[in-house]
C-alpha positions in Angstrom: 0.0 0.0 -0.1 1.6 3.4 -1.1 -0.1 5.2 1.6 1.8 3.3 4.3 5.0 4.3 2.7 4.0 7.9 2.7 3.0 7.6 6.4 6.6 6.2 7.2 8.2 9.0 5.3 6.1 11.6 7.1 7.0 10.3 10.5 10.6 10.0 9.7 10.7 13.5 8.4 8.9 14.8 11.4 11.1 13.1 13.7 14.2 14.6 11.8 12.8 18.0 12.1 12.0 17.7 15.6 15.3 16.5 16.6 17.1 19.1 14.7 14.9 21.9 16.3 15.6 20.5 19.8 19.4 20.6 19.0 19.1 23.9 17.4 17.5 25.6 20.5 20.3 24.1 22.6 23.0 25.7 20.3 21.7 29.2 21.1 23.8 30.8 18.4 23.1 31.9 15.0 21.7 29.8 12.0 23.7 26.6 12.1 23.7 23.1 10.6 20.8 21.9 12.9 18.5 24.9 11.6 19.3 24.0 8.1 18.6 20.4 8.8 15.2 21.2 10.4 14.2 23.5 7.5 15.2 20.9 4.8 13.0 18.3 6.7 10.1 20.6 6.9 10.5 21.6 3.2 10.6 18.0 2.4 7.5 17.2 4.6 5.7 19.9 2.6 6.3 18.1 -0.7 4.9 14.9 0.4 1.3 14.1 -0.7 -0.4 13.8 2.7 -4.1 12.8 3.0 -6.2 13.0 6.0 -6.0 9.3 6.5 -2.3 9.4 6.7 -2.4 12.4 9.2 -4.9 10.3 11.4 -3.0 7.2 11.2 0.5 8.8 12.1 -0.8 11.3 14.6 2.2 13.2 13.7 0.8 16.7 14.3 -0.9 15.9 17.7 1.9 17.5 19.6 1.7 20.6 17.4 -2.0 20.9 17.4 -2.8 20.4 21.1 -1.6 23.7 22.3 -3.7 25.3 19.7 -6.8 23.3 20.7 -6.1 23.7 24.3 -6.3 27.7 24.0 -9.4 27.2 21.7 -11.2 24.9 24.0 -9.8 26.5 27.1 -8.4 23.2 28.2 -5.9 23.1 31.0 
């Protein structure tokens, strides 16, 4: 199933972007290699054909959306 492969690609790219972003925050300096890695992974994610089914099956964006929904729904 091609959708399964796309889901794996999405998760892998998300993990790369997340790890690079975490390392970049720790660097504290200017634009470095980790910022570039994070940006490249995010660009690659943007080029993937992602369906709602893939998003739901991977739950990749849940950590990003939770703060938005928490504010909107006033959850604590």
